[in-house]
C-alpha positions, 0 to 999 in steps of 0.5 A: 500500500502507498506510504501516504495512504498508510499514514493517513488511513484514508483510501482514495475513492475512484468512480469508474463510469463502466462496469469493472471485474473482480480482478480490477477491484483486486488490482485497485485494492493492491494499489490502495484505491477504493473503487466503485463502478456505475455504468453511464452507457448501455450497448445494444448490439444490432442484427445485421440484415440479410442484404448486408451479410450477403454484401460482406460475403460477395465483396471479398476484396473490400477491407473492413474497419472497426473502431470498437470491439462492440462492432466485432461483437455485433458481427459475431452475433449476426455471423457466427462463422465469422472465421470464414471471412478471415481473409479480409484485410482488417483495420482496428482502432485499439488493442481490445478491438484487435484482440477480438478479431485475432481470436477469430483468425483475422490479420489486423492492422492497428494504427500507431495511435488508437484514434480515428485520425491515426487510422486515416493517416494509415488508410492514406497509405493504401492503394487507390481503388480499395473499397471498405466496410466501416462498422460503426455505432450510432454515436460515432464521429465523422472523421473516417466518413469525411475522409472517404467522402473527401477522397471519393473512396467507395465505402459502406458504413454499417451501423451495428450497435446503439449506445444508450446514455444512462445516468445513475444517481450519485453523490460526487463529493465522495470521489477523488477521481472519475474514470472514463473509457469512452467519449460517449460515457463522458457525454452521458456523465456531463449531461447530468453532472458537473465536477469541481475543478480539483477532481481529475478525470482519467481517460483510457485513450486519446479520443476519450481525453479529447472529449473530456476536454470539452468539459474540464481541463483536469484530464489525465490519460492512461499510458495503455488502453486498459483498466489496469493502466488507468488504475496505475495513473490514478495512483500516481496522479492522486498520491504523487 
């Protein structure tokens, strides 16, 4: 346990705006952090139409783009034999999204930075004449579609999950930091609550950090896009 926490006897209380696992709680406890999770979004996976599935089947040379693991999960829901499509060239933003695809034998290209702008930079290196299927949610930003339209690149956007905003009743004065794992969670949280300037917001990645800056200047970003890295940043940020 952190020496400062041992001296004061008070654990830093962290709010996560998504569901945590027992392993996350255990890791937080080892760092001397008291965790509490209250999801601010709910994801509804959509069913792909038979026409969409047929298009995916017939356009074998089209590349696939995923910016969220929810897109992959939705695809798996509609196409259980997804491994039969593993010859498609895939681009994935973020480690977790790539891991979901790798489990089903896809070869995945991950841009240098885990955000849409970095993906666009990578797509600019692709040969002309390539078409794309872009699997998105209902709250996606327009960075990728704008790139396609401005460069007259053929694509089909497939909205395959819906993000519902939910806002649990909370007393925020008990928390020392609030953690966000998606831009939509930030939108949901700040549409109901305000934070004092001294409460840091911890972002899982660049896209979430940029969205948080719309609401507060007190933003820190984890080094890696996972919960454990966020907890380490919380520990360093609050107990340095």
